[in-house]
NULUMSE-749165 format. One record per residue: residue number from 1; chain; x, y, z of N, C-alpha, C in turn. Coordinates in steps of 0.02 Angstrom, whole numbers, plus 50000, padded with zeros to 5 digits. Layout:
  pos  unit    n_x    n_y    n_z   ca_x   ca_y   ca_z    c_x    c_y    c_z
  NUM     A      X      Y      Z      X      Y      Z      X      Y      Z
...
//
This chain:
  pos  unit    n_x    n_y    n_z   ca_x   ca_y   ca_z    c_x    c_y    c_z
    1     A  49557  50027  51704  49583  50037  51636  49554  50101  51605
    2     A  49598  50142  51577  49575  50206  51549  49539  50196  51484
    3     A  49483  50231  51477  49445  50228  51414  49473  50280  51366
    4     A  49496  50257  51308  49526  50303  51260  49473  50330  51212
    5     A  49433  50376  51239  49387  50412  51195  49422  50475  51171
    6     A  49387  50514  51130  49417  50574  51100  49442  50622  51154
    7     A  49402  50633  51204  49420  50680  51257  49483  50659  51293
    8     A  49486  50597  51313  49543  50574  51353  49608  50572  51312
    9     A  49602  50549  51251  49664  50542  51212  49690  50610  51189
   10     A  49645  50657  51178  49668  50725  51161  49704  50757  51221
   11     A  49674  50750  51279  49706  50779  51339  49774  50748  51351
   12     A  49779  50682  51341  49843  50648  51351  49895  50672  51300
   13     A  49874  50676  51236  49921  50695  51183  49945  50766  51191
   14     A  49900  50812  51209  49919  50882  51218  49970  50887  51276
   15     A  49956  50853  51330  50002  50854  51387  50070  50823  51368
   16     A  50069  50769  51331  50130  50735  51311  50172  50780  51265
   17     A  50140  50812  51217  50176  50857  51171  50204  50917  51210
   18     A  50167  50942  51259  50191  50997  51301  50255  50977  51337
   19     A  50255  50918  51367  50313  50895  51405  50373  50882  51360
   20     A  50361  50868  51297  50415  50854  51249  50434  50916  51208
   21     A  50405  50973  51226  50421  51037  51192  50406  51036  51117
   22     A  50351  51005  51098  50329  51004  51028  50291  51069  51015
   23     A  50309  51106  50963  50273  51168  50948  50199  51157  50937
   24     A  50158  51205  50959  50086  51204  50951  50056  51135  50970
   25     A  50064  51116  51033  50043  51049  51054  49969  51033  51043
   26     A  49925  51081  51058  49854  51069  51047  49837  51060  50974
   27     A  49864  51105  50933  49850  51101  50861  49876  51035  50833
   28     A  49936  51015  50853  49965  50952  50829  49920  50893  50848
   29     A  49900  50891  50911  49858  50835  50935  49792  50833  50898
   30     A  49762  50891  50887  49696  50894  50855  49700  50876  50781
   31     A  49748  50903  50746  49753  50889  50674  49767  50815  50660
   32     A  49811  50786  50700  49827  50715  50690  49767  50671  50705
   33     A  49731  50687  50759  49672  50647  50776  49616  50658  50726
   34     A  49609  50719  50702  49559  50733  50650  49569  50689  50589
   35     A  49632  50680  50570  49647  50639  50512  49631  50565  50526
   36     A  49649  50542  50585  49637  50472  50603  49562  50456  50601
   37     A  49522  50502  50627  49450  50489  50633  49409  50517  50575
   38     A  49444  50551  50528  49410  50582  50471  49355  50631  50494
   39     A  49374  50672  50542  49330  50724  50568  49366  50791  50565
   40     A  49330  50846  50555  49364  50910  50560  49372  50926  50635
   41     A  49412  50977  50649  49429  50991  50719  49369  51009  50762
   42     A  49320  51043  50733  49260  51061  50771  49222  50998  50791
   43     A  49219  50950  50745  49181  50889  50760  49216  50843  50810
   44     A  49280  50854  50821  49313  50816  50875  49278  50831  50941
   45     A  49262  50895  50950  49232  50915  51014  49157  50899  51017
   46     A  49128  50883  50961  49058  50860  50960  49054  50784  50968
   47     A  49113  50752  50966  49116  50679  50972  49163  50659  51029
   48     A  49160  50697  51084  49206  50688  51140  49204  50617  51169
   49     A  49146  50586  51166  49139  50520  51197  49152  50461  51150
   50     A  49169  50477  51088  49182  50423  51040  49245  50385  51062
   51     A  49239  50319  51065  49295  50277  51085  49334  50253  51023
   52     A  49399  50261  51025  49441  50240  50968  49449  50164  50968
   53     A  49446  50135  50908  49459  50063  50903  49534  50050  50900
   54     A  49554  49987  50898  49625  49969  50901  49664  49998  50842
   55     A  49635  49996  50782  49669  50022  50724  49679  50097  50728
   56     A  49628  50132  50751  49633  50205  50759  49685  50223  50811
   57     A  49687  50186  50866  49737  50198  50918  49808  50186  50892
   58     A  49816  50133  50852  49882  50117  50824  49906  50171  50776
   59     A  49860  50195  50734  49878  50247  50686  49896  50312  50722
   60     A  49856  50329  50773  49870  50391  50810  49937  50387  50846
   61     A  49953  50329  50873  50017  50319  50906  50075  50328  50856
   62     A  50066  50301  50796  50117  50308  50744  50128  50381  50726
   63     A  50074  50418  50720  50079  50490  50705  50113  50528  50761
   64     A  50096  50511  50823  50126  50546  50881  50201  50534  50882
   65     A  50223  50474  50869  50295  50459  50868  50331  50499  50815
   66     A  50300  50507  50757  50331  50547  50704  50334  50621  50725
   67     A  50281  50644  50758  50280  50714  50780  50333  50727  50833
   68     A  50347  50677  50874  50399  50684  50925  50468  50694  50894
   69     A  50476  50672  50832  50539  50682  50795  50539  50750  50760
   70     A  50488  50791  50773  50479  50857  50744  50462  50854  50669
   71     A  50439  50797  50646  50414  50793  50577  50355  50839  50569
   72     A  50354  50884  50519  50296  50928  50509  50232  50888  50499
   73     A  50178  50913  50526  50113  50878  50520  50096  50865  50447
   74     A  50111  50913  50403  50094  50905  50332  50129  50845  50301
   75     A  50191  50830  50324  50226  50772  50298  50202  50707  50329
   76     A  50180  50711  50392  50151  50652  50424  50088  50630  50387
   77     A  50046  50679  50371  49981  50664  50340  49984  50665  50263
   78     A  50040  50689  50237  50048  50697  50164  49993  50741  50134
   79     A  49978  50795  50168  49928  50841  50141  49940  50911  50168
   80     A  49923  50960  50127  49927  51030  50148  49871  51068  50115
   81     A  49842  51114  50152  49788  51156  50125  49817  51222  50101
   82     A  49793  51245  50044  49817  51308  50015  49757  51341  49980
   83     A  49737  51398  50006  49677  51433  49981  49618  51385  49978
   84     A  49596  51365  49919  49535  51325  49913  49549  51253  49893
   85     A  49611  51232  49897  49629  51165  49874  49668  51127  49928
   86     A  49668  51061  49922  49708  51018  49966  49759  50981  49923
   87     A  49823  50987  49941  49878  50960  49902  49910  50901  49936
   88     A  49935  50855  49896  49981  50803  49921  50050  50835  49928
   89     A  50082  50824  49985  50151  50848  49995  50193  50794  50028
   90     A  50257  50793  50013  50305  50753  50050  50371  50791  50049
   91     A  50426  50758  50069  50490  50793  50078  50521  50819  50013
   92     A  50492  50801  49957  50516  50827  49893  50498  50900  49883
   93     A  50445  50923  49919  50419  50990  49906  50413  51030  49970
   94     A  50418  51095  49963  50409  51142  50018  50336  51141  50040
   95     A  50324  51147  50105  50256  51152  50130  50229  51221  50114
   96     A  50173  51228  50080  50146  51294  50063  50130  51334  50126
   97     A  50149  51398  50127  50137  51441  50184  50076  51486  50172
   98     A  50042  51507  50226  49986  51553  50217  50006  51618  50182
   99     A  50068  51642  50194  50091  51703  50162  50093  51697  50086
  100     A  50107  51637  50062  50112  51627  49990  50043  51632  49957
  101     A  49990  51622  49995  49923  51631  49968  49913  51703  49942
  102     A  49949  51750  49972  49942  51820  49953  49965  51832  49880
  103     A  50013  51793  49857  50037  51802  49789  49984  51780  49739
  104     A  49946  51729  49757  49890  51707  49715  49835  51760  49715
  105     A  49822  51787  49774  49771  51840  49780  49790  51900  49737
  106     A  49854  51919  49738  49877  51976  49698  49871  51960  49623
  107     A  49890  51899  49604  49884  51880  49534  49811  51882  49511
  108     A  49768  51859  49555  49696  51857  49538  49669  51929  49529
  109     A  49692  51975  49571  49672  52045  49564  49694  52073  49497
  110     A  49755  52057  49477  49780  52081  49413  49740  52053  49356
  111     A  49725  51988  49359  49686  51957  49305  49615  51985  49302
  112     A  49585  51997  49359  49518  52026  49359  49517  52097  49332
  113     A  49575  52131  49340  49580  52199  49315  49588  52204  49240
  114     A  49596  52147  49207  49602  52147  49133  49673  52158  49111
  115     A  49713  52107  49114  49783  52112  49096  49793  52121  49021
  116     A  49752  52086  48982  49759  52088  48910  49693  52066  48878
  117     A  49681  52090  48819  49620  52070  48783  49630  52004  48746
  118     A  49692  51985  48738  49707  51923  48703  49717  51866  48753
  119     A  49742  51810  48729  49756  51753  48772  49807  51772  48826
  120     A  49793  51751  48887  49837  51766  48944  49886  51708  48953
  121     A  49950  51723  48950  50002  51673  48960  50035  51686  49028
  122     A  50032  51636  49072  50059  51642  49139  50118  51594  49147
  123     A  50170  51618  49180  50229  51578  49192  50243  51576  49267
  124     A  50243  51515  49296  50266  51508  49365  50334  51474  49366
  125     A  50380  51503  49402  50448  51477  49406  50459  51445  49474
  126     A  50474  51380  49475  50484  51343  49537  50419  51323  49568
  127     A  50381  51281  49533  50312  51266  49554  50307  51222  49616
  128     A  50358  51181  49631  50355  51139  49691  50296  51092  49690
  129     A  50253  51097  49740  50194  51054  49744  50140  51073  49694
  130     A  50149  51130  49661  50099  51155  49614  50048  51201  49646
  131     A  50059  51220  49709  50010  51258  49747  49987  51321  49710
  132     A  50034  51362  49687  50016  51425  49655  49982  51414  49588
  133     A  50013  51373  49546  49985  51360  49480  49916  51329  49483
  134     A  49907  51279  49525  49842  51244  49529  49789  51290  49559
  135     A  49808  51329  49610  49760  51377  49638  49737  51427  49586
  136     A  49784  51453  49547  49767  51501  49495  49721  51469  49443
  137     A  49739  51409  49421  49698  51375  49371  49628  51362  49398
  138     A  49624  51341  49460  49560  51326  49492  49516  51389  49495
  139     A  49546  51444  49514  49507  51506  49523  49494  51541  49457
  140     A  49539  51535  49409  49525  51562  49342  49464  51527  49313
  141     A  49460  51462  49323  49404  51423  49295  49340  51433  49333
  142     A  49344  51433  49400  49283  51432  49441  49258  51501  49462
  143     A  49302  51551  49463  49280  51617  49484  49282  51668  49427
  144     A  49338  51671  49392  49340  51715  49333  49299  51687  49276
  145     A  49293  51620  49276  49257  51584  49222  49284  51603  49153
  146     A  49350  51609  49149  49382  51626  49086  49381  51565  49040
  147     A  49360  51571  48978  49361  51514  48932  49430  51483  48927
  148     A  49433  51417  48920  49497  51382  48919  49544  51406  48865
  149     A  49517  51427  48809  49560  51448  48754  49592  51517  48766
  150     A  49573  51551  48821  49599  51618  48833  49651  51621  48889
  151     A  49672  51563  48914  49725  51564  48965  49766  51500  48963
  152     A  49827  51507  48986  49873  51450  48989  49927  51464  49041
  153     A  49947  51413  49077  49999  51420  49127  50057  51373  49111
  154     A  50117  51399  49110  50177  51358  49105  50210  51359  49173
  155     A  50221  51300  49202  50250  51294  49268  50316  51257  49264
  156     A  50371  51288  49284  50437  51257  49279  50461  51235  49348
  157     A  50504  51184  49347  50531  51156  49410  50594  51116  49392
  158     A  50647  51125  49432  50710  51090  49417  50717  51024  49455
  159     A  50669  51009  49500  50671  50946  49537  50619  50898  49508
  160     A  50641  50843  49476  50592  50798  49444  50543  50766  49493
  161     A  50566  50755  49555  50521  50728  49606  50465  50776  49622
  162     A  50482  50839  49630  50432  50890  49644  50385  50898  49584
  163     A  50413  50896  49524  50372  50905  49464  50319  50850  49458
  164     A  50338  50789  49475  50290  50733  49473  50233  50744  49522
  165     A  50250  50771  49581  50198  50786  49631  50151  50840  49606
  166     A  50180  50892  49576  50138  50947  49550  50091  50921  49495
  167     A  50116  50880  49451  50074  50853  49398  50017  50810  49426
  168     A  50032  50768  49474  49980  50726  49505  49929  50768  49542
  169     A  49953  50819  49578  49907  50864  49613  49860  50899  49564
  170     A  49888  50923  49509  49848  50958  49459  49794  50913  49429
  171     A  49814  50852  49413  49766  50805  49383  49711  50787  49432
  172     A  49730  50776  49495  49681  50756  49546  49633  50813  49565
  173     A  49659  50874  49566  49619  50931  49588  49579  50961  49530
  174     A  49610  50968  49473  49578  51003  49417  49541  50957  49369
  175     A  49563  50894  49366  49534  50848  49316  49571  50854  49251
  176     A  49562  50806  49207  49601  50803  49145  49587  50861  49098
  177     A  49527  50889  49100  49510  50943  49053  49549  51007  49069
  178     A  49548  51029  49132  49584  51090  49150  49660  51077  49155
  179     A  49678  51015  49167  49749  50997  49169  49783  51014  49103
  180     A  49746  51011  49049  49774  51026  48983  49793  51099  48974
  181     A  49768  51143  49019  49786  51214  49015  49852  51229  49049
  182     A  49883  51178  49078  49947  51187  49113  50001  51146  49079
  183     A  50059  51177  49069  50118  51142  49044  50169  51138  49099
  184     A  50184  51078  49123  50236  51069  49173  50301  51053  49138
  185     A  50353  51091  49155  50416  51086  49118  50475  51079  49167
  186     A  50515  51027  49156  50574  51018  49198  50632  51057  49169
  187     A  50653  51107  49205  50710  51149  49183  50731  51194  49241
  188     A  50787  51227  49233  50810  51275  49282  50786  51344  49262
  189     A  50735  51368  49294  50701  51432  49283  50659  51431  49219
  190     A  50690  51435  49160  50653  51428  49097  50696  51389  49047
  191     A  50665  51358  48997  50705  51323  48946  50752  51371  48910
  192     A  50803  51344  48879  50853  51384  48845  50824  51421  48785
  193     A  50855  51478  48770  50836  51514  48709  50848  51470  48649
  194     A  50802  51473  48601  50806  51430  48542  50763  51368  48548
  195     A  50739  51354  48608  50695  51296  48619  50625  51310  48591
  196     A  50585  51258  48586  50516  51267  48565  50478  51312  48612
  197     A  50493  51307  48676  50461  51349  48727  50477  51423  48713
  198     A  50541  51436  48698  50562  51505  48685  50526  51533  48623
  199     A  50522  51492  48571  50489  51515  48510  50416  51529  48521
  200     A  50384  51489  48564  50312  51498  48576  50296  51558  48620
  201     A  50340  51570  48671  50322  51621  48721  50365  51684  48719
  202     A  50412  51690  48674  50453  51750  48670  50409  51812  48663
  203     A  50417  51860  48709  50378  51922  48711  50303  51912  48720
  204     A  50283  51854  48748  50211  51839  48754  50188  51822  48824
  205     A  50232  51823  48873  50212  51808  48942  50182  51871  48974
  206     A  50122  51864  49000  50087  51920  49031  50095  51923  49107
  207     A  50107  51866  49137  50111  51864  49210  50163  51812  49230
  208     A  50215  51835  49267  50266  51790  49294  50258  51788  49369
  209     A  50256  51728  49397  50248  51720  49469  50303  51674  49495
  210     A  50333  51693  49551  50384  51649  49580  50391  51661  49655
  211     A  50394  51606  49690  50414  51605  49761  50479  51566  49764
  212     A  50534  51598  49744  50598  51561  49737  50632  51551  49804
  213     A  50685  51511  49806  50725  51507  49867  50755  51576  49881
  214     A  50742  51603  49941  50768  51670  49954  50798  51678  50024
  215     A  50809  51623  50058  50840  51627  50124  50916  51629  50117
  216     A  50948  51676  50150  51021  51682  50146  51055  51626  50185
  217     A  51119  51616  50171  51157  51564  50206  51156  51575  50281
  218     A  51162  51637  50303  51162  51652  50374  51095  51636  50405
  219     A  51041  51657  50373  50974  51645  50401  50955  51571  50399
  220     A  50981  51535  50350  50965  51464  50344  50989  51426  50406
  221     A  51046  51445  50432  51073  51411  50491  51029  51420  50553
  222     A  50988  51472  50553  50946  51487  50611  50874  51463  50603
  223     A  50859  51425  50550  50791  51399  50541  50774  51348  50595
  224     A  50709  51340  50607  50687  51291  50657  50705  51220  50635
  225     A  50706  51176  50682  50722  51106  50668  50673  51076  50618
  226     A  50609  51092  50626  50558  51063  50582  50571  51081  50509
  227     A  50593  51142  50498  50606  51165  50429  50673  51138  50404
  228     A  50725  51148  50444  50793  51132  50422  50804  51058  50411
  229     A  50774  51015  50453  50786  50944  50448  50741  50908  50398
  230     A  50685  50940  50380  50636  50903  50339  50621  50934  50271
  231     A  50619  51000  50267  50599  51030  50204  50659  51035  50157
  232     A  50647  51031  50091  50702  51028  50043  50745  51092  50043
  233     A  50809  51082  50054  50856  51138  50060  50857  51180  49996
  234     A  50853  51146  49938  50857  51183  49874  50796  51227  49861
  235     A  50742  51217  49900  50683  51260  49893  50684  51318  49942
  236     A  50734  51319  49985  50738  51371  50037  50799  51416  50029
  237     A  50857  51386  50019  50920  51423  50019  50931  51458  49953
  238     A  50933  51525  49956  50940  51565  49895  51011  51586  49879
  239     A  51059  51567  49921  51128  51587  49910  51155  51628  49968
  240     A  51212  51657  49959  51245  51694  50013  51202  51752  50038
  241     A  51172  51789  49991  51131  51847  50011  51056  51832  50008
  242     A  51037  51779  49972  50966  51764  49963  50937  51796  49900
  243     A  50978  51836  49866  50954  51871  49806  50976  51836  49741
  244     A  51017  51786  49747  51048  51756  49688  50998  51727  49639
  245     A  50947  51693  49664  50898  51662  49619  50854  51715  49586
  246     A  50836  51767  49622  50798  51822  49592  50836  51851  49532
  247     A  50901  51861  49541  50942  51890  49488  50941  51845  49426
  248     A  50949  51779  49436  50947  51733  49380  50880  51735  49345
  249     A  50827  51738  49384  50760  51739  49355  50751  51801  49312
  250     A  50769  51859  49338  50759  51922  49302  50796  51922  49235
  251     A  50857  51897  49235  50894  51894  49172  50863  51845  49123
  252     A  50842  51787  49147  50818  51735  49102  50747  51748  49075
  253     A  50706  51784  49113  50637  51795  49089  50631  51856  49044
  254     A  50683  51896  49042  50680  51959  49005  50655  51951  48933
  255     A  50678  51901  48896  50654  51894  48826  50581  51872  48820
  256     A  50553  51848  48876  50485  51821  48873  50431  51873  48888
  257     A  50449  51928  48918  50400  51976  48943  50365  52013  48887
  258     A  50299  52015  48892  50258  52050  48842  50261  52125  48856
  259     A  50290  52165  48813  50298  52237  48826  50231  52271  48837
  260     A  50225  52306  48893  50163  52343  48907  50107  52303  48935
  261     A  50113  52236  48936  50059  52193  48961  50087  52137  49004
  262     A  50130  52155  49052  50160  52103  49093  50172  52127  49165
  263     A  50158  52082  49212  50174  52093  49282  50217  52034  49306
  264     A  50264  52050  49350  50305  51999  49383  50288  52002  49457
  265     A  50271  51944  49486  50256  51941  49558  50307  51897  49593
  266     A  50340  51924  49642  50388  51888  49682  50366  51885  49755
  267     A  50372  51827  49787  50370  51827  49860  50440  51844  49884
  268     A  50443  51886  49936  50508  51911  49959  50512  51909  50035
  269     A  50573  51917  50060  50584  51932  50130  50589  52008  50135
  270     A  50561  52036  50189  50560  52109  50194  50629  52141  50191
  271     A  50679  52104  50215  50747  52131  50214  50775  52137  50144
  272     A  50743  52103  50096  50770  52102  50027  50734  52151  49981
  273     A  50684  52186  50006  50643  52226  49960  50683  52281  49925
  274     A  50724  52318  49962  50762  52373  49931  50814  52347  49882
  275     A  50857  52299  49899  50906  52275  49850  50874  52239  49790
  276     A  50817  52206  49801  50783  52173  49745  50751  52224  49699
  277     A  50726  52277  49727  50699  52331  49686  50753  52361  49642
  278     A  50812  52371  49671  50869  52397  49633  50890  52348  49577
  279     A  50892  52283  49593  50908  52232  49543  50859  52235  49484
  280     A  50795  52240  49501  50743  52241  49450  50750  52301  49404
  281     A  50764  52358  49434  50773  52419  49395  50833  52414  49349
  282     A  50887  52384  49373  50948  52378  49333  50940  52328  49275
  283     A  50901  52274  49287  50898  52220  49237  50842  52229  49187
  284     A  50782  52249  49210  50726  52252  49162  50694  52321  49156
  285     A  50718  52371  49192  50691  52439  49188  50615  52441  49190
  286     A  50584  52420  49244  50511  52416  49247  50477  52484  49249
  287     A  50413  52485  49231  50375  52547  49232  50356  52565  49304
  288     A  50347  52513  49346  50323  52526  49414  50339  52465  49459
  289     A  50354  52478  49522  50365  52424  49571  50324  52441  49634
  290     A  50285  52393  49656  50246  52401  49717  50259  52343  49764
  291     A  50252  52355  49828  50263  52302  49878  50204  52299  49925
  292     A  50177  52239  49935  50121  52229  49981  50146  52191  50043
  293     A  50113  52203  50100  50133  52172  50163  50090  52110  50177
  294     A  50117  52066  50219  50081  52005  50237  50039  52015  50299
  295     A  50014  51960  50327  49970  51963  50386  50006  51992  50447
  296     A  50072  51988  50448  50111  52014  50504  50140  52083  50490
  297     A  50114  52114  50437  50136  52182  50417  50209  52184  50396
  298     A  50233  52129  50368  50300  52127  50340  50296  52128  50264
  299     A  50341  52164  50232  50341  52167  50159  50350  52097  50131
  300     A  50304  52076  50087  50302  52005  50067  50294  51995  49991
  301     A  50254  52036  49958  50241  52025  49886  50265  52086  49847
  302     A  50311  52074  49800  50334  52128  49756  50301  52120  49687
  303     A  50269  52173  49665  50238  52175  49599  50278  52220  49554
  304     A  50303  52193  49500  50344  52231  49452  50304  52237  49387
  305     A  50286  52296  49370  50248  52308  49308  50297  52327  49252
  306     A  50294  52288  49198  50340  52300  49143  50309  52346  49091
//
C-alpha cells in the first residue's frame, strides 16, 4: 500500500496533471496542497515525509477534480494575492493579474509625488474584487501614512455581486476604521449628473483609476478555456474594438476632473495605446499622456495628466 506523504502525493498529482494537459502542473499541485495543509510552498518541501490524514486526502482529491475541469486555482481556493493583500474571489469577479499591480504602483508614485495640498479624492471605476482600491487604501495608510481626513476613495461597480465581494474584502483587510475612507457605489461608471455624488465630487477628483473590460470581440474568442469558461464575461469583453468602455469612461468622468490636479490611469492592451491616446486627446484634451510597459515589455499602463 502506497504511503500518501507530501512527497508521494505531489509527484502523483504533478504527473496526473501533466497527462491531463493541465497548465502549470507543478504549480497547480503545489498551491492546492499548500492550501490543504496550511503550509507555504517552501514548507511543503521541508515536510516531505508528512503523511496526509483522511480528511486532507479527501479535500485534495476534491481540489484535483475541480482543477481537471480547468477551474482556476483562485476560484477553487476562493483566494487571490495582489501586492500586499489576500482577497476573496469567486466567479463574480475577475482574478487580479500581476500586471494590474503596476497600476497601483503608478498611482502610489503619483501620490508620493504630491498630487495636491488639499484632500485627495480618488475614483476607481469597475472595482471588481476591490483589489486596486483596497491595495491603495492599505498602502496610503501604512506606507504614506496619510491622515484619514486627507484622502478618500470612491469605488464604482455595476455588478452587485462583485460589489458585495469588494465591500467584504475591504472590511476584512482594512478594518472598520479605514473602511470608512472608501465609498462603494453601484452604478455604471459613475452616478448620473445631478446626483449627490456629482454635487460632492464635481471638479474635485484628483486621481481616476480603471482596469475596464478591454478585450475585443475577436480576441475574446481566442481566450484560454480557464478564462473564457470561468471568469465573468462582462469584466473582460470591451466591445467590438475593445475601446468602447474607455470612451464611455472618458466622457462620463470629464465633469469630475480637478483642473490642473488630476491624473487618469488606465490599464490597456498594447494594441490599443495609439487609438486610446487619440480618444483621450479628442475628449478631454490632456496636458500629457505617458505609457509604461509591463513585465513582458508590453505597453500596459496609460497615464493621462489633465
